[in-house]
All heavy atoms as an XYZ file, in Angstrom:
935
protein
N      89.247    138.782    101.016
C      90.136    137.782    100.442
C      89.812    137.635     98.947
O      88.660    137.441     98.583
C      89.934    136.441    101.164
C      90.795    135.335    100.614
S      90.598    133.745    101.465
C      91.450    134.068    102.972
N      90.825    137.704     98.092
C      90.578    137.558     96.648
C      89.999    136.174     96.345
O      90.304    135.190     97.014
C      91.958    137.701     96.018
C      92.869    138.183     97.077
C      92.225    137.938     98.396
N      89.174    136.099     95.315
C      88.494    134.854     94.947
C      89.482    133.721     94.712
O      89.226    132.588     95.106
C      87.637    135.081     93.696
C      87.104    133.764     93.103
C      85.669    133.875     92.697
N      85.199    132.765     91.909
C      84.949    131.554     92.391
N      85.182    131.268     93.631
N      84.471    130.604     91.618
N      90.633    134.001     94.094
C      91.577    132.924     93.785
C      92.221    132.355     95.057
O      92.767    131.260     95.039
C      92.646    133.367     92.784
C      93.495    134.546     93.217
C      92.899    135.900     92.855
O      91.811    135.944     92.254
O      93.520    136.903     93.188
N      92.174    133.061     96.176
C      92.720    132.566     97.446
C      91.651    131.894     98.314
O      91.975    131.135     99.206
C      93.344    133.721     98.241
C      94.472    134.427     97.542
C      95.790    133.736     97.630
N      96.172    133.593     99.024
C      96.989    132.646     99.458
N      97.514    131.809     98.620
N      97.297    132.549    100.719
N      90.399    132.212     98.049
C      89.312    131.659     98.845
C      89.053    130.209     98.426
O      89.035    129.883     97.247
C      88.047    132.499     98.649
C      86.919    132.088     99.547
C      85.748    133.021     99.401
C      84.637    132.552    100.319
N      83.454    133.379    100.164
N      88.859    129.372     99.398
C      88.601    127.958     99.115
C      87.120    127.776     98.829
O      86.281    127.888     99.717
C      89.031    127.101    100.292
C      90.532    127.088    100.460
C      90.955    126.121    101.518
N      92.397    126.043    101.550
C      93.115    126.023    102.648
N      92.526    126.023    103.824
N      94.422    125.976    102.577
N      86.817    127.482     97.559
C      85.423    127.320     97.158
C      85.116    125.899     96.701
O      83.964    125.537     96.525
C      85.036    128.332     96.052
C      85.095    129.750     96.590
C      85.919    128.166     94.834
N      86.138    125.112     96.484
C      85.932    123.737     96.019
C      85.901    122.785     97.207
O      86.620    122.952     98.169
C      87.035    123.331     95.065
C      87.064    124.205     93.835
C      87.832    123.531     92.732
N      87.879    124.376     91.574
C      87.018    124.302     90.574
N      86.046    123.417     90.613
N      87.139    125.102     89.552
N      85.081    121.756     97.081
C      84.941    120.779     98.142
C      85.395    119.413     97.612
O      85.135    119.066     96.460
C      83.491    120.692     98.604
C      83.295    119.755     99.771
S      81.596    119.693    100.305
C      81.565    121.160    101.309
N      86.052    118.666     98.461
C      86.535    117.331     98.102
C      86.188    116.395     99.248
O      86.533    116.651    100.389
C      88.049    117.378     97.882
S      88.775    115.782     97.543
N      85.482    115.325     98.947
C      85.122    114.339     99.974
C      86.205    113.273    100.054
O      86.704    112.805     99.031
C      83.785    113.679     99.646
C      82.648    114.665     99.736
O      82.595    115.479    100.642
N      81.754    114.621     98.772
N      86.539    112.892    101.261
C      87.564    111.880    101.489
C      86.976    110.817    102.400
O      86.348    111.140    103.403
C      88.811    112.505    102.172
C      89.850    111.446    102.476
C      89.399    113.604    101.300
N      87.169    109.566    102.044
C      86.708    108.473    102.899
C      87.898    107.950    103.686
O      88.974    107.725    103.138
C      86.115    107.345    102.065
C      84.808    107.724    101.413
C      84.236    106.515    100.663
N      83.088    106.901     99.915
C      81.846    106.825    100.379
N      81.620    106.374    101.590
N      80.830    107.206     99.635
N      87.677    107.747    104.974
C      88.721    107.238    105.863
C      88.166    106.068    106.656
O      86.983    106.055    106.998
C      89.157    108.330    106.865
C      89.647    109.654    106.295
C      89.791    110.688    107.404
C      90.960    109.465    105.566
N      89.027    105.116    106.972
C      88.581    104.082    107.902
C      88.764    104.627    109.323
O      89.303    105.726    109.519
C      89.306    102.741    107.666
C      90.789    102.815    107.940
O      91.247    103.534    108.824
N      91.562    102.053    107.180
N      88.313    103.906    110.318
C      88.357    104.409    111.696
C      89.782    104.726    112.151
O      90.025    105.760    112.782
C      87.724    103.403    112.664
C      86.217    103.310    112.501
O      85.615    104.263    111.943
O      85.640    102.296    112.925
N      90.726    103.852    111.820
C      92.113    104.071    112.242
C      92.702    105.307    111.564
O      93.360    106.123    112.218
C      92.962    102.834    111.932
C      94.396    103.012    112.393
O      94.591    103.279    113.605
O      95.308    102.895    111.558
N      92.486    105.447    110.264
C      92.989    106.628    109.552
C      92.390    107.905    110.139
O      93.112    108.882    110.367
C      92.645    106.538    108.065
C      93.385    105.451    107.331
C      92.792    105.148    105.968
O      91.596    105.448    105.725
O      93.540    104.599    105.126
N      91.096    107.884    110.400
C      90.422    109.059    110.965
C      91.002    109.410    112.334
O      91.298    110.569    112.628
C      88.916    108.830    111.052
C      88.168    110.041    111.478
N      87.853    110.282    112.792
C      87.717    111.097    110.761
C      87.222    111.436    112.866
N      87.122    111.951    111.652
N      91.188    108.410    113.162
C      91.728    108.623    114.503
C      93.136    109.213    114.432
O      93.446    110.194    115.114
C      91.745    107.299    115.281
C      92.286    107.419    116.703
C      92.456    106.042    117.371
N      93.230    105.094    116.593
C      94.561    105.123    116.448
N      95.262    106.067    117.013
N      95.182    104.215    115.723
N      93.979    108.635    113.594
C      95.362    109.103    113.495
C      95.451    110.510    112.922
O      96.207    111.347    113.421
C      96.169    108.119    112.658
C      96.351    106.778    113.376
C      96.956    105.708    112.519
N      98.276    106.100    112.046
C      98.918    105.475    111.071
N      98.375    104.461    110.475
N     100.110    105.880    110.693
N      94.682    110.782    111.884
C      94.728    112.112    111.265
C      94.109    113.178    112.170
O      94.622    114.298    112.253
C      94.038    112.090    109.904
C      94.800    111.318    108.819
C      93.927    111.120    107.593
C      96.096    112.030    108.458
N      93.056    112.823    112.860
C      92.441    113.769    113.792
C      93.408    114.096    114.928
O      93.549    115.255    115.324
C      91.117    113.197    114.353
O      90.231    112.957    113.259
C      90.470    114.141    115.334
N      94.100    113.088    115.428
C      95.089    113.315    116.490
C      96.221    114.207    115.992
O      96.665    115.121    116.693
C      95.630    111.976    116.993
N      96.682    113.973    114.763
C      97.757    114.795    114.197
C      97.289    116.238    114.017
O      98.037    117.186    114.304
C      98.216    114.209    112.862
N      96.068    116.424    113.557
C      95.522    117.776    113.383
C      95.405    118.476    114.734
O      95.707    119.678    114.851
C      94.160    117.711    112.693
N      94.991    117.742    115.731
C      94.842    118.313    117.080
C      96.199    118.783    117.602
O      96.303    119.835    118.226
C      94.239    117.266    118.010
C      93.647    117.833    119.281
C      92.920    116.775    120.121
N      91.785    116.211    119.400
C      91.589    114.908    119.193
N      92.434    114.022    119.646
N      90.534    114.485    118.523
N      97.263    118.010    117.334
C      98.609    118.365    117.801
C      99.044    119.716    117.235
O      99.653    120.521    117.932
C      99.628    117.264    117.434
C      99.369    116.032    118.308
C     101.058    117.744    117.591
C     100.125    114.799    117.875
N      98.738    119.965    115.970
C      99.127    121.236    115.353
C      98.022    122.287    115.464
O      98.084    123.334    114.814
C      99.592    121.054    113.884
C     100.849    120.215    113.811
C      98.502    120.459    113.023
N      97.010    121.985    116.263
C      95.915    122.911    116.575
C      95.202    123.439    115.328
O      95.082    124.639    115.116
C      96.432    124.071    117.418
C      96.918    123.648    118.769
C      97.234    124.846    119.626
N      97.490    124.434    120.982
C      98.690    124.485    121.551
N      99.719    124.950    120.891
N      98.842    124.098    122.790
N      94.769    122.481    114.522
C      94.001    122.835    113.332
C      92.890    121.810    113.135
O      92.865    120.764    113.787
C      94.914    122.945    112.089
O      94.183    123.509    111.010
C      95.453    121.593    111.668
N      91.994    122.110    112.228
C      90.912    121.164    111.935
C      91.441    120.051    111.032
O      92.486    120.210    110.380
C      89.760    121.891    111.239
O      90.172    122.318    109.947
N      90.708    118.961    110.989
C      91.106    117.861    110.121
C      91.150    118.289    108.651
O      92.142    118.021    107.966
C      90.191    116.646    110.320
C      90.477    115.433    109.435
C      91.912    114.947    109.582
C      89.499    114.311    109.762
N      90.123    118.988    108.127
C      90.205    119.414    106.725
C      91.417    120.319    106.455
O      92.110    120.144    105.452
C      88.891    120.164    106.498
C      87.944    119.560    107.486
C      88.790    119.273    108.692
N      91.700    121.259    107.361
C      92.855    122.142    107.161
C      94.154    121.335    107.200
O      95.078    121.584    106.414
C      92.867    123.241    108.220
N      94.220    120.363    108.093
C      95.406    119.508    108.187
C      95.616    118.730    106.885
O      96.726    118.657    106.361
C      95.275    118.549    109.369
C      96.473    117.667    109.548
C      97.608    118.133    110.197
C      96.479    116.364    109.058
C      98.723    117.319    110.350
C      97.581    115.551    109.215
C      98.703    116.030    109.857
O      99.798    115.232    109.999
N      94.539    118.167    106.362
C      94.636    117.399    105.114
C      95.076    118.291    103.956
O      95.881    117.868    103.111
C      93.297    116.723    104.803
C      92.897    115.594    105.754
C      91.479    115.126    105.452
C      93.877    114.443    105.674
N      94.567    119.527    103.911
C      94.975    120.456    102.848
C      96.467    120.747    102.969
O      97.208    120.672    101.985
C      94.143    121.761    102.899
C      94.759    122.837    102.011
C      92.713    121.479    102.477
N      96.926    121.085    104.170
C      98.350    121.402    104.362
C      99.245    120.216    104.016
O     100.268    120.371    103.360
C      98.606    121.836    105.792
C      98.088    123.211    106.092
C      98.421    123.620    107.501
N      97.757    124.857    107.834
C      97.642    125.336    109.045
N      98.168    124.675    110.055
N      97.009    126.463    109.269
N      98.856    119.034    104.472
C      99.660    117.843    104.196
C      99.686    117.540    102.701
O     100.733    117.208    102.139
C      99.113    116.647    104.974
N      98.527    117.663    102.065
C      98.458    117.412    100.620
C      99.275    118.416     99.828
O      99.983    118.055     98.877
N      99.197    119.697    100.218
C      99.975    120.722     99.515
C     101.466    120.540     99.740
O     102.270    120.746     98.817
C      99.533    122.120     99.952
C      98.153    122.543     99.464
C      97.732    123.862    100.115
C      98.123    122.645     97.947
N     101.859    120.144    100.940
C     103.277    119.880    101.210
C     103.783    118.737    100.331
O     104.877    118.806     99.767
C     103.483    119.545    102.688
N     102.982    117.694    100.186
C     103.367    116.571     99.326
C     103.415    117.001     97.869
O     104.307    116.602     97.119
C     102.387    115.409     99.512
N     102.471    117.867     97.454
C     102.429    118.320     96.058
C     103.615    119.227     95.723
O     104.105    119.223     94.597
C     101.116    119.060     95.791
N     104.088    120.001     96.711
C     105.240    120.889     96.469
C     106.485    120.090     96.132
O     107.352    120.552     95.404
C     105.507    121.753     97.708
C     104.698    123.019     97.748
C     105.195    123.975     98.823
N     104.994    123.479    100.178
C     103.848    123.563    100.854
N     102.799    124.135    100.302
N     103.758    123.103    102.082
N     106.599    118.905     96.690
C     107.772    118.082     96.435
C     107.316    116.727     95.908
O     107.559    115.696     96.519
C     108.596    117.943     97.712
C     110.007    117.458     97.433
O     110.325    117.157     96.260
O     110.792    117.374     98.381
N     106.623    116.778     94.780
C     106.008    115.566     94.215
C     107.036    114.484     93.914
O     106.757    113.292     94.078
C     105.207    115.913     92.965
N     108.239    114.892     93.468
C     109.259    113.884     93.159
C     109.671    113.115     94.412
O     109.786    111.893     94.396
C     110.484    114.527     92.513
C     110.203    115.041     91.111
O     109.232    114.551     90.480
O     110.941    115.922     90.644
N     109.894    113.840     95.505
C     110.280    113.178     96.754
C     109.127    112.311     97.267
O     109.349    111.214     97.767
C     110.688    114.207     97.805
N     107.905    112.816     97.138
C     106.739    112.050     97.582
C     106.608    110.769     96.765
O     106.383    109.695     97.316
C     105.460    112.903     97.472
O     105.630    114.068     98.263
C     104.246    112.138     97.950
N     106.759    110.887     95.457
C     106.673    109.703     94.586
C     107.788    108.713     94.921
O     107.554    107.501     94.948
C     106.748    110.116     93.126
N     108.981    109.225     95.188
C     110.101    108.343     95.540
C     109.835    107.637     96.870
O     110.126    106.454     97.019
C     111.398    109.145     95.617
N     109.261    108.370     97.826
C     108.951    107.764     99.129
C     107.911    106.665     98.973
O     108.037    105.593     99.564
C     108.460    108.836    100.105
N     106.891    106.928     98.168
C     105.843    105.930     97.945
C     106.439    104.709     97.233
O     106.173    103.566     97.611
C     104.673    106.526     97.138
C     103.729    105.442     96.650
C     103.919    107.551     97.984
N     107.276    104.950     96.226
C     107.904    103.834     95.503
C     108.803    103.033     96.443
O     108.796    101.798     96.422
C     108.704    104.358     94.311
N     109.562    103.734     97.285
C     110.427    103.049     98.244
C     109.635    102.222     99.227
O     110.022    101.110     99.582
N     108.518    102.758     99.661
C     107.673    102.024    100.599
C     107.088    100.782     99.926
O     107.026     99.717    100.522
C     106.561    102.929    101.117
C     105.948    102.444    102.391
C     105.102    103.520    103.053
O     104.718    104.488    102.431
N     104.821    103.332    104.323
N     106.694    100.919     98.666
C     106.173     99.752     97.935
C     107.254     98.679     97.817
O     106.968     97.493     97.952
C     105.707    100.172     96.543
C     104.369    100.816     96.535
C     103.870    101.031     95.117
N     102.686    101.855     95.139
C     102.469    102.886     94.356
N     103.349    103.223     93.447
N     101.367    103.579     94.450
N     108.491     99.113     97.544
C     109.591     98.151     97.440
C     109.792     97.409     98.758
O     110.010     96.206     98.775
C     110.879     98.862     97.032
C     110.884     99.332     95.597
C     112.084    100.212     95.278
O     113.011    100.302     96.111
O     112.097    100.810     94.191
N     109.715     98.158     99.866
C     109.875     97.520    101.172
C     108.747     96.536    101.458
O     108.984     95.438    101.969
C     109.924     98.581    102.273
C     111.252     99.283    102.436
C     111.135    100.397    103.474
C     112.336     98.310    102.848
N     107.533     96.916    101.137
C     106.391     96.023    101.355
C     106.554     94.768    100.494
O     106.336     93.651    100.962
C     105.062     96.739    101.065
C     103.899     95.762    101.021
C     104.807     97.816    102.120
N     106.967     94.951     99.255
C     107.205     93.803     98.363
C     108.277     92.893     98.948
O     108.132     91.664     98.956
C     107.622     94.292     96.961
O     106.561     95.090     96.427
C     107.914     93.140     96.033
N     109.348     93.492     99.465
C     110.426     92.706    100.067
C     109.935     91.964    101.311
O     110.268     90.802    101.522
C     111.610     93.600    100.427
C     112.728     92.901    101.172
C     113.347     91.711    100.444
O     113.233     91.622     99.198
O     113.942     90.850    101.120
N     109.127     92.624    102.133
C     108.607     91.952    103.326
C     107.693     90.782    102.964
O     107.748     89.724    103.596
C     107.877     92.948    104.233
C     108.790     93.854    105.045
C     107.984     94.971    105.701
C     109.553     93.065    106.095
N     106.867     90.944    101.930
C     106.021     89.829    101.492
C     106.876     88.682    100.950
O     106.607     87.509    101.223
C     105.005     90.274    100.440
C     103.774     90.886    101.021
C     103.467     92.207    100.780
C     102.912     90.144    101.818
C     102.327     92.785    101.319
C     101.767     90.702    102.365
C     101.479     92.030    102.119
N     107.918     89.013    100.185
C     108.812     87.968     99.661
C     109.525     87.261    100.808
O     109.659     86.027    100.805
C     109.824     88.586     98.690
N     109.962     88.038    101.796
C     110.642     87.433    102.946
C     109.686     86.540    103.730
O     110.077     85.475    104.217
C     111.215     88.536    103.847
N     108.436     86.949    103.835
C     107.440     86.134    104.535
C     107.235     84.798    103.803
O     107.171     83.739    104.427
C     106.122     86.890    104.651
C     105.097     86.149    105.493
C     103.857     86.951    105.676
N     103.097     86.965    104.432
C     101.905     87.495    104.308
N     101.332     88.085    105.318
N     101.271     87.453    103.165
N     107.148     84.868    102.473
C     107.015     83.616    101.696
C     108.244     82.736    101.909
O     108.134     81.523    102.094
C     106.827     83.927    100.214
C     105.437     84.342     99.831
C     105.236     84.381     98.322
N     106.207     85.195     97.619
C     106.127     86.520     97.470
N     105.120     87.181     97.979
N     107.058     87.181     96.811
N     109.421     83.364    101.891
C     110.671     82.632    102.098
C     110.674     81.969    103.472
O     111.042     80.796    103.608
C     111.848     83.598    101.949
C     113.185     82.951    101.992
N     114.327     83.652    102.227
C     113.582     81.675    101.842
C     115.364     82.840    102.226
N     114.931     81.630    101.983
N     110.249     82.717    104.494
C     110.186     82.139    105.843
C     109.218     80.964    105.897
O     109.467     79.980    106.598
C     109.781     83.208    106.859
C     110.897     84.115    107.349
C     110.332     85.271    108.152
C     111.905     83.331    108.167
N     108.122     81.051    105.174
C     107.167     79.943    105.136
C     107.794     78.684    104.558
O     107.633     77.581    105.103
N     108.528     78.842    103.462
C     109.192     77.691    102.839
C     110.274     77.125    103.750
O     110.405     75.909    103.915
C     109.802     78.102    101.496
C     108.764     78.428    100.444
C     109.405     78.933     99.168
C     108.350     79.330     98.154
N     108.934     79.925     96.953
N     111.055     78.040    104.343
C     112.122     77.604    105.240
C     111.529     76.911    106.468
O     112.052     75.899    106.934
C     113.006     78.810    105.645
C     113.928     78.474    106.792
C     113.805     79.301    104.448
N     110.415     77.451    106.976
C     109.757     76.828    108.124
C     109.302     75.412    107.805
O     109.421     74.511    108.643
N     108.813     75.222    106.596
C     108.403     73.881    106.168
C     109.614     72.944    106.157
O     109.543     71.813    106.654
C     107.751     73.953    104.784
C     107.200     72.624    104.352
O     106.609     71.897    105.137
N     107.406     72.284    103.089
N     110.737     73.430    105.598
C     111.953     72.611    105.573
C     112.442     72.309    106.987
O     112.880     71.194    107.286
C     113.067     73.321    104.797
C     112.785     73.410    103.317
O     111.926     72.708    102.796
N     113.483     74.290    102.636
N     112.354     73.302    107.865
C     112.785     73.120    109.246
C     111.921     72.070    109.948
O     112.438     71.239    110.703
C     112.723     74.459    109.978
C     113.449     74.576    111.298
C     114.923     74.223    111.171
C     113.297     75.996    111.839
N     110.629     72.090    109.675
C     109.735     71.070    110.251
C     110.120     69.676    109.774
O     110.102     68.712    110.554
C     108.280     71.355    109.883
C     107.686     72.469    110.705
O     108.156     72.770    111.796
N     106.642     73.093    110.183
N     110.468     69.540    108.503
C     110.879     68.239    107.974
C     112.167     67.753    108.638
O     112.298     66.582    108.988
C     111.062     68.325    106.455
C     109.762     68.525    105.710
C     109.985     68.806    104.227
O     111.116     68.921    103.758
N     108.883     68.939    103.486
N     113.103     68.689    108.835
C     114.364     68.330    109.497
C     114.092     67.917    110.944
O     114.622     66.917    111.429
C     115.372     69.504    109.421
C     116.550     69.289    110.358
C     115.860     69.684    107.993
N     113.251     68.676    111.643
C     112.925     68.348    113.038
C     112.265     66.976    113.135
O     112.576     66.192    114.048
C     112.016     69.430    113.626
N     111.363     66.700    112.199
C     110.692     65.394    112.189
C     111.722     64.271    112.016
O     111.660     63.242    112.707
C     109.669     65.355    111.045
C     108.468     64.503    111.332
C     107.368     64.609    110.275
N     106.801     65.959    110.209
C     106.793     66.738    109.129
N     107.297     66.320    107.993
N     106.262     67.938    109.167
N     112.665     64.485    111.112
C     113.689     63.461    110.879
C     114.571     63.285    112.113
O     114.887     62.152    112.508
C     114.540     63.846    109.663
N     114.959     64.388    112.737
C     115.804     64.301    113.937
C     115.052     63.593    115.059
O     115.623     62.746    115.762
C     116.270     65.711    114.373
C     117.288     66.259    113.370
C     116.854     65.699    115.787
C     117.682     67.704    113.594
N     113.772     63.913    115.226
C     112.974     63.271    116.273
C     112.811     61.778    116.049
O     112.576     61.035    116.997
C     111.600     63.940    116.389
C     111.686     65.301    117.030
O     112.617     65.593    117.765
N     110.715     66.152    116.740
N     112.951     61.343    114.796
C     112.847     59.904    114.526
C     114.215     59.225    114.571
O     114.331     58.047    114.269
C     112.181     59.668    113.164
O     113.036     60.074    112.113
N     115.252     59.996    114.967
C     116.572     59.387    115.132
C     117.532     59.615    113.977
O     118.690     59.196    114.061
N     117.106     60.240    112.918
C     117.983     60.498    111.771
C     118.772     61.785    111.971
O     118.428     62.626    112.791
C     117.164     60.640    110.485
C     116.555     59.322    110.039
O     117.058     58.265    110.459
O     115.565     59.367    109.277
N     119.824     61.926    111.192
C     120.589     63.185    111.137
C     120.631     63.584    109.670
O     121.532     63.215    108.919
C     121.997     62.982    111.685
C     122.957     64.106    111.398
C     122.844     65.235    112.411
N     123.912     66.200    112.171
C     123.727     67.496    112.161
N     122.545     67.984    112.392
N     124.723     68.311    111.943
N     119.595     64.346    109.231
C     119.529     64.730    107.816
C     120.737     65.576    107.406
O     121.225     66.390    108.180
C     118.246     65.557    107.713
C     117.503     65.338    108.978
C     118.497     64.896    109.997
N     121.187     65.364    106.198
C     122.337     66.120    105.699
C     121.977     67.581    105.425
O     122.854     68.426    105.340
C     122.874     65.488    104.396
O     121.806     65.450    103.444
C     123.401     64.102    104.644
N     120.681     67.882    105.339
C     120.235     69.234    105.011
C     120.185     70.174    106.212
O     119.837     71.336    106.077
C     118.829     69.214    104.383
C     118.692     68.380    103.141
C     118.357     66.914    103.461
O     118.057     66.600    104.632
O     118.417     66.103    102.547
N     120.524     69.706    107.402
C     120.383     70.522    108.611
C     121.110     71.852    108.459
O     120.543     72.914    108.700
C     120.885     69.768    109.867
C     120.940     70.693    111.071
C     120.000     68.582    110.162
N     122.373     71.815    108.077
C     123.162     73.042    107.968
C     122.606     73.975    106.894
O     122.583     75.192    107.071
C     124.629     72.716    107.677
C     125.291     71.983    108.846
O     124.855     72.206    109.996
O     126.229     71.209    108.603
N     122.136     73.393    105.789
C     121.567     74.199    104.708
C     120.290     74.887    105.176
O     120.080     76.081    104.919
C     121.287     73.311    103.467
C     120.537     74.081    102.398
C     122.587     72.752    102.914
N     119.446     74.153    105.884
C     118.184     74.712    106.368
C     118.451     75.797    107.411
O     117.832     76.866    107.376
C     117.259     73.605    106.932
C     116.061     74.203    107.641
C     116.813     72.678    105.811
N     119.372     75.557    108.308
C     119.698     76.569    109.326
C     120.258     77.822    108.664
O     119.905     78.947    109.048
C     120.645     75.991    110.388
C     119.883     74.957    111.224
C     121.213     77.098    111.268
C     120.724     74.190    112.200
N     121.091     77.675    107.675
C     121.619     78.840    106.947
C     120.483     79.591    106.250
O     120.466     80.837    106.233
C     122.673     78.389    105.934
N     119.521     78.857    105.695
C     118.373     79.499    105.044
C     117.531     80.262    106.056
O     117.022     81.348    105.765
C     117.529     78.453    104.312
N     117.387     79.708    107.259
C     116.654     80.404    108.319
C     117.352     81.718    108.643
O     116.722     82.770    108.726
C     116.525     79.524    109.591
C     116.026     80.350    110.772
C     115.612     78.339    109.337
N     118.653     81.672    108.800
C     119.423     82.893    109.105
C     119.278     83.935    107.998
O     119.097     85.125    108.275
C     120.906     82.565    109.338
C     121.165     81.895    110.638
N     121.025     82.522    111.864
C     121.556     80.625    110.923
C     121.322     81.680    112.832
N     121.636     80.515    112.294
N     119.331     83.491    106.740
C     119.176     84.433    105.612
C     117.779     85.055    105.610
O     117.627     86.260    105.388
C     119.447     83.730    104.280
C     120.913     83.539    103.970
C     121.157     83.120    102.513
N     120.327     82.019    102.066
C     120.610     80.717    102.240
N     121.714     80.369    102.871
N     119.806     79.789    101.774
N     116.772     84.238    105.853
C     115.396     84.742    105.846
C     115.183     85.744    106.980
O     114.573     86.801    106.791
C     114.406     83.580    105.956
N     115.686     85.428    108.147
C     115.554     86.340    109.286
C     116.298     87.649    108.991
O     115.789     88.737    109.269
C     116.066     85.678    110.586
C     116.210     86.689    111.707
C     115.143     84.539    110.989
N     117.474     87.559    108.404
C     118.236     88.767    108.078
C     117.502     89.618    107.048
O     117.507     90.843    107.117
C     119.636     88.396    107.561
C     120.554     89.597    107.434
C     120.764     90.317    108.754
O     121.131     89.710    109.744
N     120.506     91.614    108.774
N     116.851     88.971    106.113
C     116.071     89.679    105.090
C     114.947     90.492    105.727
O     114.737     91.657    105.399
C     115.472     88.635    104.152
C     115.480     88.974    102.740
C     115.012     87.797    101.937
N     114.226     88.328    100.839
C     113.699     87.600     99.896
N     113.848     86.304     99.906
N     113.024     88.168     98.937
N     114.243     89.866    106.656
C     113.164     90.562    107.361
C     113.747     91.691    108.208
O     113.214     92.802    108.238
C     112.351     89.578    108.240
C     111.386     90.323    109.152
C     111.603     88.586    107.362
N     114.859     91.421    108.880
C     115.484     92.449    109.717
C     115.935     93.645    108.883
O     115.716     94.789    109.271
C     116.686     91.858    110.474
C     117.292     92.829    111.473
C     116.319     93.219    112.561
O     115.771     92.372    113.225
N     116.097     94.507    112.751
N     116.549     93.399    107.731
C     117.004     94.490    106.864
C     115.836     95.350    106.382
O     115.912     96.581    106.403
C     117.774     93.936    105.663
C     119.114     93.329    106.040
O     119.592     93.576    107.174
O     119.677     92.592    105.213
N     114.757     94.697    105.950
C     113.589     95.443    105.468
C     112.950     96.224    106.604
O     112.543     97.382    106.433
C     112.581     94.488    104.828
N     112.893     95.631    107.782
C     112.328     96.326    108.940
C     113.181     97.525    109.321
O     112.660     98.607    109.586
C     112.209     95.346    110.141
O     111.407     94.234    109.745
C     111.580     96.030    111.343
N     114.495     97.360    109.316
C     115.397     98.475    109.627
C     115.216     99.623    108.630
O     115.180    100.784    109.030
C     116.850     98.012    109.613
C     117.189     97.120    110.786
O     116.401     97.053    111.767
O     118.254     96.442    110.729
N     115.097     99.299    107.351
C     114.881    100.340    106.347
C     113.573    101.064    106.591
O     113.518    102.281    106.487
C     114.862     99.724    104.946
C     116.214     99.297    104.442
C     116.096     98.676    103.058
O     115.281     99.088    102.254
N     116.914     97.664    102.802
N     112.541    100.320    106.919
C     111.243    100.930    107.188
C     111.315    101.851    108.397
O     110.797    102.974    108.357
C     110.192     99.831    107.393
C     108.749    100.260    107.467
C     108.316    100.937    106.177
C     107.867     99.052    107.738
N     111.973    101.422    109.440
C     112.098    102.241    110.650
C     112.973    103.476    110.407
O     112.707    104.536    110.961
C     112.661    101.400    111.798
C     111.729    100.320    112.323
C     112.440     99.469    113.365
C     110.464    100.912    112.893
N     114.000    103.347    109.574
C     114.874    104.480    109.272
C     114.122    105.569    108.504
O     114.467    106.743    108.597
C     116.080    104.038    108.447
C     117.091    103.272    109.283
O     116.999    103.327    110.535
O     117.956    102.597    108.693
N     113.100    105.186    107.750
C     112.337    106.153    106.954
C     111.340    106.930    107.794
O     110.848    107.947    107.374
C     111.602    105.460    105.823
C     112.564    104.970    104.784
C     111.851    104.360    103.652
N     112.832    103.901    102.681
C     112.566    103.517    101.500
N     111.323    103.508    101.068
N     113.514    103.128    100.675
N     110.991    106.400    108.945
C     109.979    107.073    109.778
C     110.584    107.905    110.839
O     111.488    108.261    111.174
C     109.041    106.050    110.418
C     108.198    105.364    109.373
O     107.824    105.954    108.373
N     107.893    104.109    109.602
């Protein structure tokens, strides 16, 4: 094998237990070692760096949206608790319809982001 084709460089990679388990299982499925699997996966990503970068950016956008939706749900949940407290004390707050609409919007936001995430996998 010519020197330029022979693998002479070593690269250490740290993995947590879950990453190691998942990558080892994936390597086993394609009947290769974990290091060979990581090389192939890395080279495949490097061949199409633009698509890989776009996928990573898209995933970051989805994660950002899910965190924003979670914050929104927290605020809406607080408003919903206030409305429930008022109703339990015999009042009919005027904000009920607004709060319920906000709940629906927040749930739809989470559903949309989840659907996008599932469509990518």
